[in-house]
N, C-alpha and C positions, 0 to 999 in steps of 0.2 A: 116215583118214590125211590126206586133203586138208584136213579141218577143222583138224587140228593144225598143218599147215604154214601155213595161212592165219592162225591165231591167233598163230603165232610171227613173222608178218610176212614170210615167205619168198615168198608169192604175194600179189600186189596186184591187185585188180580194176580199178584206175584206170589209164587210159592216155589221153594226149592224141591218140592216133590213133584213138580211138573215134569213128566218124563219126556216131553218134547224139547225141553231145555236142559235138564239135569239128569245125571245118572248116579244112582246110589253107589257108594264105594264100600270097601271092606273096612275102612277106617271108622273108629268110634272115639270121640273126644269127650271125656267126662260124661259118658252116657248118651251123647248126642251123635247121631249118624252124620257122616261127612258126605256131601254130594259134590260131584264134579260137573261144572258147567261145560256142556258139549262144545259150544262155539269157541270159548276162550281157554279151556282146560284149567280154569281156576277152581279152587276148592272152597266150599262154603259150609259152614255149620252154625246152628243157632247158638248164641252165647248162653252158656248154661247158668251163669250167675244172674244176669239181668233179664234174660229172655225177651229183650226188646230190640235186639239187633242181631245181625249175622257177622261172624268173623270171616274175612275173605283172604285167601292166599293165592299167589300166582301158581303157574304150572310147575315151578320148582319148589313149591311149598313154603315160600317166603311170605310173611304177612304183608298185605298191601293196603289194609284198612278195614273199616267196618261198613256194613250196609244196613239201612233201615229196613223195616218190615215190608216196604214197597220195593226193595231191591236196588235202591240208589246207593252206590258206593261212595264213601267219604274217605278219600286218600289222605286227608289231613290227620286222620286217626290212626295212621300206620304206626306200628311199634317196631323200630329197628331191631334186628336180631331175633325177632320172634319167628318161629317156624311152626308148621302144622303139628309136628309131633312134640313140641315143648310142653 
């Protein structure tokens, strides 16, 4: 049963609150907490408007794209000039 639910995308194993992969930061963007990925030093936060993807920034806080709720980053959605604190 759980396998079928996972295969249909109804259960996702990815979460930015996973403390083995992410660390909570002091940053807060439009009410959403920003998390730092430990391995890459990238910053992630849930998109506050749509709530169906994450905004992802590199270690120097430049936008690198968006990630779906499964954590797959789409670099084609990068917005040039956007930074974490914009």
